[in-house]
C-alpha positions in Angstrom: -10.9 12.7 4.0 -7.6 12.1 5.8 -5.0 9.9 4.1 -2.2 7.7 5.2 0.8 7.6 2.9 3.6 5.0 2.7 6.5 4.5 0.4 7.0 0.9 1.6 5.8 -1.7 -0.8 5.9 -4.2 2.0 3.7 -2.1 4.3 1.2 -1.3 1.5 1.1 -5.0 0.5 0.3 -5.9 4.1 -2.4 -3.3 4.3 -4.0 -4.5 1.1 -3.9 -8.1 2.3 -5.9 -6.8 5.3 -8.6 -5.4 3.0 -7.6 -1.7 2.8 -7.9 -0.2 -0.6 -5.5 2.2 -2.3 -7.2 5.5 -2.9 -4.4 7.2 -4.8 -0.7 7.3 -5.5 1.6 10.3 -5.8 4.9 10.5 -7.5 7.5 12.9 -6.2 10.5 12.6 -8.5 11.8 9.1 -8.1 9.6 8.3 -5.0 6.1 7.0 -5.1 3.7 7.4 -2.2 0.8 5.0 -1.9 -2.2 6.5 -0.2 -4.9 4.8 1.9 -7.9 6.3 3.8 -6.7 7.1 7.3 -8.9 5.3 9.8 -8.5 4.0 13.4 -8.5 0.4 12.0 -5.8 1.3 9.5 -3.7 2.8 12.3 -4.0 -0.4 14.2 -3.0 -2.5 11.2 0.1 -0.2 10.7 1.1 -0.7 14.3 0.7 -4.5 14.0 2.8 -4.5 10.9 5.7 -2.5 12.5 5.4 -4.4 15.8 5.6 -7.7 14.0 2.1 -8.8 15.3 0.3 -8.7 12.0 -0.7 -11.8 10.1 -2.0 -12.0 6.6 -2.4 -14.7 3.9 1.0 -15.2 2.3 -0.4 -15.6 -1.2 -2.4 -12.4 -1.0 0.6 -10.5 0.4 2.9 -11.7 -2.5 0.3 -11.0 -5.1 -0.3 -7.5 -3.8 3.5 -6.9 -3.6 3.8 -7.9 -7.3 0.9 -5.6 -8.4 2.3 -2.7 -6.4 5.8 -3.2 -7.9 4.3 -3.2 -11.4 2.3 0.0 -10.6 5.3 1.8 -9.1 7.7 1.0 -11.9 5.3 1.5 -14.7 5.9 4.4 -17.1 3.7 7.5 -16.4 0.4 7.6 -18.3 0.1 3.9 -18.8 -2.5 1.9 -16.9 -3.6 1.7 -13.3 -5.4 5.1 -13.5 -4.5 6.1 -10.0 
């Protein structure tokens, strides 16, 4: 399976609000990479995000952002399991 990686919490929140699921996360020193399954639909969503054409539910976006922030800044070995 091919994966798409992002370090942007905003991009990841947008993708999650569009229904894409996180498949894993990788930590490289201070940086966390959030991984999604790479599909043509995901690529379209990424382009919409960066072109400013994408629209999502604001509440879903904010809730996803908060969850991702918690996941990224959580101490290793505690919770989330990804």
